[in-house]
C-alpha positions in Angstrom: -86.3 111.4 -47.6 -82.9 112.7 -48.6 -79.9 110.7 -47.4 -77.0 112.8 -45.9 -73.5 112.3 -47.0 -70.6 112.7 -45.1 -67.9 114.6 -46.8 -64.4 114.4 -45.9 -61.5 116.6 -47.1 -58.2 115.4 -47.1 -55.4 117.9 -46.5 -52.3 117.1 -48.6 -49.1 119.0 -48.2 -46.9 119.4 -51.0 -43.6 117.2 -50.6 -41.5 119.9 -51.9 -42.8 122.3 -49.1 -42.2 119.6 -46.4 -38.5 119.1 -47.8 -37.9 122.7 -47.9 -39.1 123.3 -44.3 -36.8 120.3 -43.2 -33.8 121.9 -45.1 -34.3 125.1 -43.6 -34.7 123.5 -40.2 -31.4 121.6 -40.5 -29.4 124.7 -41.7 -30.9 126.7 -39.0 -29.8 124.1 -36.4 -26.4 124.0 -37.8 -25.9 127.8 -37.7 -27.5 128.2 -34.3 -25.9 125.2 -32.6 -22.8 124.1 -34.3 -21.1 126.9 -36.5 -17.7 127.9 -35.3 -16.9 130.1 -38.2 -17.6 127.4 -40.9 -20.0 129.6 -42.8 -17.9 132.8 -43.2 -14.9 130.7 -43.7 -15.9 130.5 -47.3 -15.6 134.1 -47.9 -13.0 135.2 -45.4 -10.9 132.3 -45.0 -9.1 131.2 -42.0 -10.0 134.6 -40.0 -13.4 133.3 -39.6 -12.5 130.6 -37.3 -11.0 133.2 -35.0 -13.6 136.0 -35.3 -16.5 133.7 -35.0 -19.2 136.3 -36.1 -22.3 133.9 -36.2 -21.3 132.3 -32.9 -21.4 135.7 -31.1 -24.4 136.7 -32.9 -26.3 133.6 -31.8 -24.4 133.1 -28.2 -27.5 133.4 -26.2 -29.6 131.6 -28.3 -27.2 128.7 -28.1 -27.4 128.7 -24.2 -31.1 129.0 -24.3 -31.5 126.0 -26.6 -29.1 124.0 -24.5 -26.0 123.9 -26.7 -22.7 124.2 -24.7 -20.3 126.5 -26.6 -17.4 127.4 -24.0 
């Protein structure tokens, strides 16, 4: 008689991949939910706070996600 052996496979995810995905999520959440010109202010200065390029680009996404923006 042969004895059946049950093999189990462990799924291991690289820690670096998990950290990378968390960072992408956090940056994306900031861009969609909270940016009021902060990102473009690095390049364009104070005018970014008046023009709000990313805010206007993600405006409908903000409302769909439940972020109040005005």
